[in-house]
N, C-alpha and C positions, 0 to 999 in steps of 0.2 A: 351730841352723842360722841363726837371725836374732837374734844376741845383742845386748843393749844394753851399751855400755861401762860398767864398774863406776863407780859414783858419779854416773851420769847418769840413773838410772832415774826419779828423781822429777821431772826436768825434761823428759824426752823422752816424748811421747805417740806411740803406734804407730798409724799409719793404714794400713789394708789396702784396696787397690783391686782390683776384680775386673772383668775385661773379656773380650769375645769377640775372636777373631782377625781383625779387620777394620780397615783403616786409618781408615775414616770414624768408627769408634768409639774407637779408641785415641788418635789424634792430638789430638782436642779436649781430652783429659784431661791432656796432658803438661805444659802450662803450669801447671795447678793443682798437679800433683805437684811441679814445680820450686818453686813459691811455698811450698808446705807444708814442703818441705825447707829452703828459705831461712829460714823462721820457726822452724826447729829441730826439726821433727817427723821421726820415722823412718817411711819409707813403704815398704811391701812391695807389689809389684804382681803379681797373678796373671794370667798371660797365656801364650801359646805362645811357642816359641823364636824365631820370626821377628821378634818385637818386643822381644827381650831387650836389644839394643843401644840401641834408642830409650829404653827405660825407664831403663837405666843412665845414658844421656846427661843425664837430668834429675834424677839423684841418688837414684833409687829402687833397691830390691833386687828383681830379678825372682824370682818364685816360679812356676816353670814347670809347666804341665800339658800332657799330650799329648791332642790332639783327633783324632777320626776325620777322614780326608780327605773333605771335603765336595765336592771338585771345583769346577767353575765355579759362581759364585754364581747362584742361581736368581732370575729376575725375579718369579716368583710369591711374594709375601710369606708366604703360608701355608706353602709348601714351605720357605722360608728359616727361618721361626720354628720349624717342626717340626725342622729340622736343628739349630737352636740348643738345643732341648730335649735332643736326643741328646748334643750336646757337653757341656752342663751335667751331665747324668746321669753321663757318663764322667769329667768333671773333678772332681766332688764328692768322691769318696773319695781321689783323688790330693791334692787341696788340703787336706782335713782332716788327712791324714797329714803333708803338707809343713809346715803351720803347727804341728802338734803342740801343745805347751804354750805356744808363742809367740803367745798370743791378742792380737789388736789391741784398741785402745780404741774404734775406730769403723770401720765398713765403708762404703766407697763402691763402688757397683756400677752398671755399665751396665744399661740397660733389658732387655737380653737375657742378662745374666750372673746368672742366678738362683742360682747357687752362692753368691753374695755374701749376699743376705738369708737364705738357708737356714742358712749357717754363722753369720751374725750372731745369728740366733735361738737356735741351739744354744749359742753362746758367751755369750749374754745381753748383747750390746753393741748400741748404736744403729746403724741402717743409713740411708744417704742414697743415693737414686737419682741417677745421672748421666744426663741425657737429651740425646743428640746430635740428637734429632728432637722433634717436637711432643709436649708433655705431653698425655696422653689427654683428648679433648674429646668432646662429644656428636657422634656420627657417625664417630668414628675407626675403629671396627671395620669398618664398611661401606667407608669410604674406603680404608683400608689393605689389608684382607683380603677384602672382598667377602662378608662373613659377617654374620649377624644377632647372633651370640653368640660371643665370643672363645673360649668353652669348646669350640666346634666344631673348633678347630685340633687336628689329630692330635698326640698326645703330651701335650696338656694334662691329660688324666685322670691320666697318670703324674706330671706336675708337681704336680697337686693332691694326690696321695698323699704326695709328698715334703714339700710344705708342711705337711700335717697331721702327718706324722711328726716334723718338725723344730720344730713349734710356731709356725709363721708364721700370724698371725691373718688371717681374711678370705678365704683361698683365692685362686685365680687371679684372680678378679674384682677383689678389693681390691688385690692386689699389682700387677696390670698396668694397671688402669683408675683406681685411686684411691690412688696411692702416698702414704705418710705425709709424706715430705719429698723434694723433688726440686730439683736444680740443673740448669737448662736452658742449653745453650750457644748461645743466640740471644736477642735482646731480646723483651720481651712484645709489641711491635708486630708481630712476625712470627708470633706464635702463632696457629694456626688456632682460631677461636672461643674466645678466652681467657675470656670470661664463663662458659663451661660447664665449665672445668677443675675437676676434683674432687680434686686433690691436697690433702693436709692443709696442707702448706706448699709453695708454688711460688716458686722463686727464679730469675728469668730474668736470668742474669749476662752474657749475650752471649758471643761467641766468646772463648775463652781462648787467646791467641796468644803464643808465645814464640819466641825465636831457634831456628831449625831449620837452622842452618848444617851440622849433622851430616848433613843430607840432600844436601849439595853446594851450589854457588852457580851463579847464572846472571847474566850481564850483558847489558844491551841493546846491540846493535851500534851503532857510531858512525855513524849515519845519521839522517836526519830522518823516516824512515817511522814512522807510528803502529803500535803493536803490537796485534795481534789474537791472543788466546790461545784455543785450542780443546782441550777435554779432556772425556772421558766418565768421568773418575774411574778408580778402581782396580779396580772389581768388574764393570762392564758395558761393557768397552771393546773387545770382539772384534767390531768392526763396520767392516771395511776399506772397505765401500761408502760409509759415512758420511764417512770421512776423504777418500775420493776426490771425493765431492761437494763437500767443503770446498775441496779443491785447485782444482777446476774453478770454484767460486764466486768465489774471491778471487785467482786468478792474474792478474797484470798490473794490479791495481787500486791499487798503491802501498802495500800493507800489508807489514809484516814479520810473518809468521804463524808462531807457535810452536804446534806440535801435540804433545800428549802422548797416545800411542796405545796404551800397554801393551806388554808384552814380546812377546806372541804376534804382534801386527800388525807391530811393529818388526822382528821376526826374519824375517818373510816379505816385508816391504817393500810399498810402495804404487805401484811403478812410477816413471815419470819425475815429478820434482818440480821446479817452476820456481824461478828465483831469488827470494829473499825468503821462502823457507819453511825452517823448522827442524822436523825430525821426530825425536822422541825416544821411547824407551820410557816415561820419566817425567822430570819436571823439578822443580826446587825451586819449588813453586807460588807461594809468597809473593814470591819475587824476580820472577817473571814478571808476577804481578798488579800489583806495584808500578809496573811500566812500561806496563801494558796500558791501552788505551782502551776495549776491549770484551772480554767473556768469553763464548764459546759453551760452554755447560756442560750436563752431565746434570742438574744441579739438586740434587745432594747438599747437605744442610744445611751441612756444613763448608765446602764450596767456595763456596756462596753467601755465607756470613758472612764468609769471608776476602775475597771480592770487595767486598762492601759496606763492610767496615771500611776498605778502601783507596779507596773512592769509584768503583768500577768497575761500570758497568751490565752487564746480562746478557741473553743470548738463551738460554732454557732449552729443551733438547731431552731431556725426561725418558725414562728407560728402564724405569721400574717405578712402582708405585702411589704410594709415599711421595714420589717425585720429582715426580709429577704434582700431588700436593697442594702441594708447594713451588712449582711453576710457577704454580699458581692464586694462591698468596699473592703471588708476584712481580707478576703482572698486577693483582691487586686493589690492591696498594700502588703500582702504576705504576712499578716499578723496573726494568722490562725487558719482554721479550716471551716468550710461551710458543709454541714451535713444536713441535707433535706430531711424533714421529720419523717417522711414516708420511708426513708432508708435507714432510720435510726434503730438498728438492732443491737443486741449485746456485742456482736462481732464488730460491726462498723463503729460503734462508740469506742470500743477498746482500741481499735486500729487508729481512729482519728486522734484520740488523746495521746497515744504513743508517738504518732507522727509529729504532733506539735512539740512534744518533749525532745524528740531526736533531731529536729531540724534547726540548725544554727541560724539559717536565714530568717526563720520565724522570730527567734530571739532578737536578731538585729532589727527587724521591722518593728517589733514591740518597743525596743529601746528608742528608735527614731520617733515613734508616736509619743512616747513618754516625754521626750525632749520637746516635741511640738506643743504638747499640752502645757508643760512648764513655761514655755516661752509665751503662750497665748495670754496668760495673765489672770485667768479665773475670775473670782468674785471682784477683786480690786479693779480689773480692767472693765468689767461690766459696770461697776459703780462709777468709774470715770466717764463712761459714755452717758450715763444718766445725769451726772453732774454737768457735763458739757451741754447736754440738752437743756438743763435748768439754767445754766449761765447764759445761753442764747435766747432764753425766754424771759421777758420782763416780768417782774413780780407785780401782780395785779390784785385788786380787791374784788373778789367774786361776789 
């Protein structure tokens, strides 16, 4: 299925990436895949069919699995992680069959793609975790899940049984709270309580950003209006009342407002929209951010890192616990404002955006984060970690 050209087997190393079917988890990995392919490695990418074209666009071979329809993404992270366990349990036999004898030399896996470390243990190959969010720190279980013990998540007893069966050491606590080697897609300066991180090796490489023209292009209109970008991301965007508040907040103030509202809201519409507003189901985010003066965002890690890498301050209106942690980090670092969604009225939105524009300390904090991101190394630094892992692992015949 995934054959190596004859004569190339000694030069090519096989990297397998495992992920969950969520844009905020897949997109941060694509530049790393492209860099590994550029360096001559063969990359297989285990994901669902909706991301197959994205994976092919960066030079990897999709290895597809079918996942149960989870419906709308839950805001409760306990519910979401429980669903991820169900997806992994369903995907595991599919992926073991799909790879067959084509065993990779190293496995890279998202924090919620447990099929990756399970199969890595069965294959006897090293595993590296890919973290699109904070590496576990003291207090993460309470902050993210509202629990005292991560083992209280429904489905984790079943995951623990699978870890034991496949020979993954340490059980769910070691795998989820003290991963042996992690690549995190943000700089260490944005990590929550970095001094308490218990990963064996933690590599904060910053966002791995590559050309995403396959997602389409956007160009700033030929006018002098500053661009305000508004998006609640791809998972928690079914909030027409929020977008209407934004229209009321910024109508007639001289902004060019670009709103990414998701397919459901775009299909039903938002009523009358004044001049200077663009409303889309989705947009090429990097293009819009490159022209934006301020970003009103849900506070997903990927969106925040893309904004800071381009020097854009933020107003964060989080929709779930992980994003509230990110919003706290934004405020602690002074790179924007946290506006709780229950307080997001036209008046508070307008005031928060104006405060971000007027505050020179915000601009300085964003500039510091931009420097941190540049120094972290991005996709090249992540690929270096993978190659060091490969170099430390003898080539074997599986």
